[in-house]
N, C-alpha and C positions, 0 to 999 in steps of 0.2 A: 529455169528463168532467169537473166542475165542482172546483175548490180555493176555495175559504173558507178564510175565519182566524180561530184558534179562537175567538175571542169571537164572532166569524159564528157559528159552526157550534152553539156551547155554544145560544147563543137559537134556534135552532131546532128542537133532540132534543126526545124525550121519554124515550127511556133511548138507552147506548150500550151494547156485544156489543165486550169486551177481549181480546184475538187474542194471548196471549205469555205469558211466567209472570208472576210479582208485582212486577218489573219495569215489564213496560208498563199494570198495573192500575193501580199509585199514579203514574205519567205519568200516565193517567183519569180518578185519584182527583182530583190534581193541581188542572190539565183542568176538574174542575168541582167543585171547591171551591166554597161556598158556597151551592149549589145542591139542589133536589130532584129528581135524577138519579138511578132506580136502570143501573148497571152491569156487565152481566152478562160473569162472566170464564171464558176458555176457556182451558184450562191447553195453552198446546204447549212448555211450560217449562220443568227441572228436577225442582222438590221442587212450589210452585205451594200458598203455603200460603192463602193470599189468591184464587187461580183453585182453585177447584172444579169446572167443570165441563170431563167429558176433553170433547176433538173428538167422535167420532161420540159424544157427548149433545147436541150444539147445538138440533140440527130438534126432541124432542122442547122443549125450556129455549126456546127463542123460540118454541114453542105456547107455555109456563105462561105466556112473558112477558109477548105481546099479550095475553092472556086477562088476564092481571091477575093473577096464581096463580101465587103469589111472597111473600119476604118481605124486607125491607132487610135490613140485618147493618151498623147500624150502624161506623166506625174510632172510633177514638182516636183526635186529631193533638194537635198543638202548634202555637201561634199563639208567635210568633215576633219583637220586636220590637228590629230593633238598626242605631244611626244612624240616629232617621228612615226608615228603611222598616223594613214586617210582608210577614212570609211567612209561609204553617204545610202544616209538615210530617206526615208519616204514620208514620211510625216514626220515627226521628232526629233526634237536629241536634248536629256536633259546633262549639263555640266555642274559633275561637283567637287567638290576641294578634292582634293588628294592624300586633305589629312586630317581627320579630326580636331573642330579651331580653329578651322583654315580659311577664308576665303575663297570662291572661285573665280578665276580671274579670266574673264574672255576680250580677246580681240575681234572683233567681227565684219568681216568681208565678207561683201553682196558685191556679188560677178568682177570683184577683182577692186571695187573701191572699196575704202574704212567708212563702218557706218557706226564709227566706235567701240568702247569702252567700256565693261560693265562686271562688276565688281559683288561675291554676295555670296550666302547660305547653297546659290544652287539657277543656273541661267536655266529655262528654256523657251527653246527657237523652233519653232515650227512653225511648218511649208503652211497657205495659204489649208489647204486639203486634212491636217490636220492637228491647227488647231482644238486643243482641251473641250469642249462645253461651257466651260466658268469662263470661259474668253467672248463669249457668246451676253456674255448677260449686262446689264451694268457695270461696274466696277462697284461702284457704292453697297449692293446686294450679292454681292459677292465676298465685300470686304465686311460687312456689317458686322455690327461686336453685339451681344447679347443688352440687355437692359442692367445695372448697372441692382441686385437688392438694396431692397435701404433693413437696414438693421435696430 
């Protein structure tokens, strides 16, 4: 078996099969960011929001992929620039301060348009598919304080 580096691998493939859960699929997506290479996700994980094919369905899915009988589902991503570095995130980005007892400061741009300036202990920016489960609950439920005990 021959092992190749990731950058050489992505130049050699026409398609990728991701065997695992959503984390494995996100890893494959990071590997192929900026390239128009389809990824077939086979669910060997627990939930599988991103990987739809069960292991038993792999042979039929491969046949369809080879025949070109598939649709590509685009996935939202975040292009992040920080400290002279840039990277892509597919679910969310957590920005924290560079040192303890300092605030995180974020200038947010969406598709090149300024959308605000944020400062806090941390700033979490999510794609629609990457939002944390707590954001689906009403704010009062997720932020409710426990009742005070009387003395």
